[in-house]
GUBA-776080 format. One line per 2 residues: their letters; for each residue x negated, y negated, z negated of C-alpha. Coordinates in steps of 0.1 Angstrom, whole numbers, padded with zeros to 4 digits. Layout:
<pagus>
A	X:Y:Z; ...
</pagus>
This chain:
<pagus>
XX	0000:0000:0000; -0014:-0034:0010
XX	-0021:-0061:-0016; 0005:-0084:-0001
XX	0033:-0059:-0006; 0021:-0051:-0041
XX	0022:-0088:-0050; 0057:-0091:-0034
XX	0071:-0061:-0053; 0055:-0071:-0086
XX	0067:-0107:-0087; 0102:-0098:-0074
XX	0105:-0069:-0099; 0093:-0091:-0127
XX	0119:-0119:-0120; 0147:-0094:-0115
XX	0138:-0076:-0147; 0136:-0109:-0166
XX	0170:-0121:-0153; 0185:-0087:-0161
XX	0172:-0087:-0197; 0186:-0122:-0201
XX	0220:-0118:-0184; 0231:-0085:-0198
XX	0228:-0096:-0235; 0244:-0129:-0225
XX	0273:-0111:-0210; 0279:-0089:-0241
XX	0274:-0118:-0265; 0299:-0139:-0247
XX	0324:-0110:-0245; 0320:-0102:-0282
XX	0323:-0139:-0293; 0355:-0144:-0272
XX	0370:-0111:-0284; 0363:-0120:-0321
XX	0380:-0153:-0316; 0411:-0137:-0300
XX	0412:-0110:-0327; 0409:-0136:-0355
XX	0437:-0157:-0340; 0460:-0126:-0336
XX	0454:-0115:-0372; 0462:-0150:-0385
XX	0494:-0152:-0364; 0507:-0118:-0376
XX	0499:-0124:-0412; 0518:-0157:-0411
XX	0548:-0141:-0393; 0550:-0111:-0417
XX	0550:-0135:-0447; 0579:-0154:-0432
XX	0598:-0124:-0419; 0634:-0120:-0434
XX	0632:-0086:-0451; 0670:-0086:-0454
XX	0672:-0083:-0416; 0646:-0056:-0414
XX	0656:-0032:-0442; 0690:-0022:-0430
XX	0677:-0015:-0394; 0653:0012:-0407
XX	0683:0033:-0416; 0702:0057:-0393
XX	0731:0034:-0386; 0732:0014:-0354
XX	0736:-0024:-0363; 0736:-0043:-0330
XX	0745:-0076:-0345; 0718:-0074:-0371
XX	0693:-0064:-0344; 0702:-0094:-0324
XX	0698:-0116:-0355; 0663:-0101:-0361
XX	0653:-0108:-0325; 0665:-0144:-0328
XX	0645:-0146:-0360; 0614:-0132:-0342
XX	0618:-0158:-0315; 0618:-0186:-0341
XX	0587:-0172:-0358; 0566:-0166:-0326
XX	0539:-0191:-0321; 0533:-0203:-0284
XX	0501:-0181:-0284; 0523:-0150:-0290
XX	0536:-0134:-0259; 0560:-0109:-0275
XX	0568:-0095:-0310; 0586:-0063:-0321
XX	0596:-0045:-0352; 0592:-0007:-0351
XX	0600:0021:-0376; 0573:0043:-0390
XX	0584:0069:-0365; 0578:0045:-0336
XX	0614:0036:-0329; 0619:0001:-0317
XX	0642:-0018:-0341; 0640:-0053:-0326
XX	0620:-0069:-0298; 0615:-0104:-0284
XX	0594:-0114:-0253; 0588:-0147:-0237
XX	0584:-0129:-0204; 0614:-0113:-0188
XX	0609:-0076:-0182; 0581:-0072:-0206
XX	0584:-0038:-0224; 0559:-0021:-0246
XX	0558:0005:-0274; 0538:0002:-0306
XX	0502:0009:-0296; 0489:0009:-0331
XX	0495:0028:-0363; 0483:0007:-0393
XX	0466:0030:-0418; 0471:0008:-0448
XX	0495:-0019:-0460; 0486:-0055:-0456
XX	0456:-0050:-0433; 0464:-0060:-0397
XX	0449:-0039:-0368; 0441:-0053:-0334
XX	0440:-0032:-0303; 0416:-0033:-0274
XX	0426:-0051:-0242; 0458:-0036:-0227
XX	0466:-0040:-0190; 0503:-0046:-0184
XX	0522:-0051:-0151; 0528:-0088:-0145
XX	0513:-0099:-0177; 0476:-0095:-0171
XX	0455:-0083:-0200; 0470:-0085:-0235
XX	0459:-0076:-0270; 0483:-0062:-0297
XX	0481:-0067:-0335; 0501:-0046:-0359
XX	0508:-0048:-0397; 0529:-0028:-0422
XX	0559:-0049:-0434; 0559:-0051:-0472
XX	0586:-0031:-0491; 0598:-0015:-0459
XX	0590:0015:-0437; 0586:-0007:-0406
XX	0557:-0024:-0388; 0554:-0057:-0371
XX	0537:-0058:-0337; 0528:-0089:-0317
XX	0511:-0093:-0283; 0489:-0122:-0273
XX	0471:-0131:-0241; 0435:-0120:-0237
XX	0426:-0143:-0209; 0390:-0142:-0222
XX	0387:-0109:-0203; 0393:-0127:-0171
XX	0367:-0153:-0181; 0343:-0125:-0189
XX	0350:-0109:-0156; 0342:-0142:-0139
XX	0311:-0145:-0160; 0301:-0110:-0149
XX	0306:-0121:-0113; 0286:-0152:-0119
XX	0258:-0132:-0135; 0258:-0109:-0105
XX	0254:-0139:-0082; 0227:-0153:-0105
XX	0209:-0119:-0103; 0211:-0119:-0065
XX	0199:-0155:-0063; 0171:-0147:-0086
XX	0162:-0117:-0064; 0161:-0141:-0034
XX	0141:-0167:-0053; 0117:-0140:-0066
XX	0112:-0128:-0030; 0105:-0164:-0019
XX	0081:-0170:-0047; 0064:-0137:-0042
XX	0060:-0145:-0005; 0046:-0180:-0012
XX	0022:-0166:-0039; 0011:-0138:-0016
XX	0003:-0163:0011; -0016:-0185:-0013
XX	-0037:-0154:-0023; -0039:-0133:0008
XX	-0044:-0161:0034; -0078:-0172:0021
XX	-0087:-0135:0018; -0078:-0131:0055
XX	-0100:-0161:0063; -0129:-0145:0044
XX	-0123:-0112:0061; -0124:-0129:0095
XX	-0156:-0147:0084; -0173:-0115:0075
XX	-0162:-0100:0108; -0177:-0129:0128
XX	-0209:-0125:0108; -0210:-0089:0118
XX	-0206:-0098:0154; -0231:-0127:0153
XX	-0251:-0142:0124; -0251:-0175:0142
XX	-0214:-0180:0137; -0207:-0213:0117
XX	-0199:-0209:0080; -0163:-0210:0068
XX	-0158:-0232:0037; -0123:-0229:0022
XX	-0129:-0259:-0001; -0115:-0241:-0031
XX	-0126:-0244:-0067; -0112:-0212:-0081
XX	-0125:-0176:-0081; -0118:-0173:-0044
XX	-0139:-0204:-0038; -0167:-0188:-0058
XX	-0165:-0157:-0036; -0165:-0180:-0006
XX	-0196:-0198:-0017; -0214:-0165:-0025
XX	-0205:-0153:0011; -0218:-0186:0026
XX	-0251:-0182:0006; -0254:-0146:0017
XX	-0248:-0156:0053; -0274:-0184:0050
XX	-0299:-0159:0036; -0293:-0134:0064
XX	-0298:-0161:0090; -0330:-0172:0072
XX	-0344:-0137:0071; -0334:-0131:0107
XX	-0352:-0163:0118; -0382:-0154:0097
XX	-0384:-0119:0112; -0380:-0132:0147
XX	-0407:-0158:0141; -0430:-0130:0129
XX	-0421:-0109:0159; -0426:-0139:0183
XX	-0460:-0146:0167; -0472:-0110:0171
XX	-0459:-0109:0207; -0476:-0142:0215
XX	-0509:-0130:0201; -0507:-0099:0222
XX	-0497:-0118:0253; -0529:-0139:0254
XX	-0554:-0110:0255; -0531:-0092:0280
XX	-0534:-0122:0303; -0572:-0121:0301
XX	-0572:-0083:0307; -0550:-0089:0338
XX	-0573:-0116:0352; -0605:-0097:0347
XX	-0590:-0065:0360; -0581:-0084:0392
XX	-0617:-0097:0395; -0631:-0062:0389
XX	-0608:-0048:0416; -0623:-0072:0441
XX	-0658:-0061:0431; -0649:-0024:0436
XX	-0637:-0026:0472; -0661:0002:0483
XX	-0652:0026:0455; -0617:0039:0461
XX	-0616:0062:0431; -0625:0035:0407
XX	-0601:0011:0424; -0574:0036:0419
XX	-0582:0039:0381; -0582:0001:0379
XX	-0548:-0003:0397; -0534:0021:0371
XX	-0548:-0001:0343; -0533:-0032:0360
XX	-0499:-0015:0363; -0498:-0005:0326
XX	-0510:-0040:0316; -0481:-0055:0336
XX	-0456:-0031:0319; -0470:-0040:0285
XX	-0467:-0077:0295; -0431:-0072:0305
XX	-0424:-0056:0271; -0440:-0085:0253
XX	-0419:-0110:0273; -0388:-0091:0264
XX	-0397:-0092:0227; -0403:-0130:0231
XX	-0369:-0134:0247; -0353:-0114:0219
XX	-0371:-0133:0191; -0370:-0168:0206
XX	-0346:-0192:0189; -0314:-0198:0209
XX	-0322:-0229:0229; -0301:-0233:0260
XX	-0296:-0257:0289; -0259:-0256:0292
XX	-0246:-0265:0327; -0217:-0253:0349
XX	-0228:-0219:0364; -0211:-0197:0390
XX	-0209:-0163:0375; -0209:-0145:0408
XX	-0241:-0163:0418; -0259:-0152:0386
XX	-0248:-0116:0391; -0258:-0116:0428
XX	-0292:-0131:0420; -0298:-0103:0395
XX	-0286:-0077:0419; -0310:-0091:0446
XX	-0339:-0083:0424; -0328:-0047:0420
XX	-0318:-0043:0457; -0349:-0022:0466
XX	-0340:0003:0439; -0304:0003:0451
XX	-0315:0011:0486; -0341:0037:0476
XX	-0315:0057:0456; -0286:0050:0480
XX	-0266:0033:0453; -0236:0012:0464
XX	-0232:-0022:0448; -0201:-0043:0450
XX	-0190:-0076:0433; -0156:-0092:0434
XX	-0140:-0123:0419; -0155:-0156:0409
XX	-0156:-0182:0382; -0175:-0212:0369
XX	-0186:-0212:0332; -0207:-0235:0311
XX	-0238:-0215:0303; -0276:-0214:0305
XX	-0286:-0203:0340; -0316:-0181:0330
XX	-0297:-0165:0301; -0267:-0158:0323
XX	-0289:-0142:0350; -0308:-0122:0323
XX	-0276:-0109:0309; -0264:-0097:0343
XX	-0299:-0082:0351; -0300:-0062:0319
XX	-0265:-0048:0324; -0272:-0039:0360
XX	-0305:-0022:0350; -0286:-0002:0323
XX	-0261:0009:0350; -0289:0017:0374
XX	-0307:0039:0350; -0274:0058:0343
XX	-0264:0064:0379; -0276:0093:0399
XX	-0284:0090:0436; -0255:0080:0459
XX	-0236:0065:0430; -0218:0032:0427
XX	-0220:0000:0405; -0192:-0025:0405
XX	-0188:-0059:0390; -0154:-0075:0388
XX	-0148:-0111:0376; -0114:-0120:0363
XX	-0099:-0147:0342; -0069:-0157:0321
XX	-0059:-0190:0305; -0088:-0191:0280
XX	-0114:-0165:0290; -0135:-0150:0318
XX	-0134:-0112:0318; -0165:-0096:0335
XX	-0165:-0058:0340; -0197:-0039:0348
XX	-0186:-0004:0359; -0208:0025:0370
XX	-0204:0061:0380; -0232:0073:0358
XX	-0235:0101:0333; -0215:0083:0306
XX	-0221:0084:0268; -0209:0102:0237
XX	-0189:0081:0212; -0217:0081:0186
XX	-0241:0067:0212; -0217:0039:0221
XX	-0218:0026:0185; -0256:0023:0186
XX	-0264:0010:0220; -0266:-0026:0209
XX	-0290:-0018:0180; -0326:-0031:0186
XX	-0351:-0004:0196; -0324:0023:0201
XX	-0328:0041:0234; -0322:0076:0249
XX	-0348:0072:0276; -0384:0082:0273
XX	-0398:0050:0289; -0372:0027:0273
XX	-0379:0004:0244; -0343:-0005:0234
XX	-0342:-0043:0239; -0321:-0047:0270
XX	-0286:-0043:0256; -0294:-0060:0222
XX	-0306:-0090:0243; -0273:-0089:0262
XX	-0254:-0088:0229; -0275:-0117:0216
XX	-0267:-0138:0247; -0230:-0129:0245
XX	-0229:-0139:0208; -0245:-0173:0216
XX	-0217:-0179:0241; -0191:-0170:0214
XX	-0180:-0140:0235; -0175:-0103:0230
XX	-0187:-0072:0247; -0172:-0037:0245
XX	-0181:-0005:0262; -0158:0023:0273
XX	-0175:0055:0283; -0172:0093:0283
XX	-0197:0120:0293; -0196:0126:0330
XX	-0171:0098:0337; -0194:0067:0338
XX	-0193:0036:0317; -0177:0002:0317
XX	-0191:-0028:0299; -0165:-0055:0295
XX	-0176:-0091:0286; -0150:-0117:0274
XX	-0165:-0151:0276; -0144:-0182:0266
XX	-0140:-0209:0292; -0145:-0237:0265
X	-0174:-0228:0243
</pagus>
């Protein structure tokens, strides 16, 4: 799981958990407080009513005789005693028979839902759903000196309020989830985006140590990491420059005596015109000196600091010039060469030609007789794409990862600086180079060079 998703889930979960732990107790506290208030009010009402109840109307009704007039009188008496908060009131026998009943709402009917266990202590029911009356609560109390009970019903609108509160809390929970997701996204961006910048910076360092440093301008721990990376990058460049200066110094010191050997070998060759055998030995010495001189020059090119004379250059011209130098070898081995496309890029002429020459040499060494080397120049809105394709022997995957390493070569006479030099020039031009190859299927080197460097 990526860090961005972990942060998102952690912050969202934390906010949702916090809102849940706050809202659930709030819901039950509000419900309990409202219920206590309704219960207290019902107990107060029923106690007042039972104290004012006319026992002379109640007592005779508990007997077996039917007394309609007395019942009507008791119902009128209940109507007079009912407070506006009381929805209905009834008197019931201990057996549950309804002796008298009064309701403010027409059609309201109910039986005694409670059985008081002791005299003088009112009981209050839980919420009762009734058709057309919503939610009610009932309170019951034993009527003193009789075998009857008084029951009253009062509105429990608080349950509707609690239901609304529950709905509001649900919306609050959903909104907190959305807010938590938003905050998590913003926080993850604030944390992950600079990490992405640093990851991109390290990737550019991997491709070219001459990439400019990336300073995020932060003063926190990420800023400290950024500064440490900049210092490491600077140290790498310093060490690279120091090593290249050392290499250039050694190559330069070797180059001077090689020049002297070449000159005196030429003079000695002129003195030995009559001795063919010795002249043959001397020519071999001169050939090896020239090879050694070319190696030294390649080392100097690889180690030389990147100084360029940037001017508009035709890519196809640089490639054609490089191919012209190799034309004798193309003809000798019956290798077909073809170039297509064109483009003008701001670059150093000698480096662009050297880049093309080394890639063509690499293809030439890989191609058997009667093979083919193709260069295709394409472009899009921002880049030139140059493809060097050959019908050579191809490469294994593990070799493809190492071909741009200095001194790595698979050839007996190679010294492994051609492709590293190509990579160095491409990096200086802020471009990229990739290779696609397979054993027996040839190779393709694709260069992507930005038009505006």
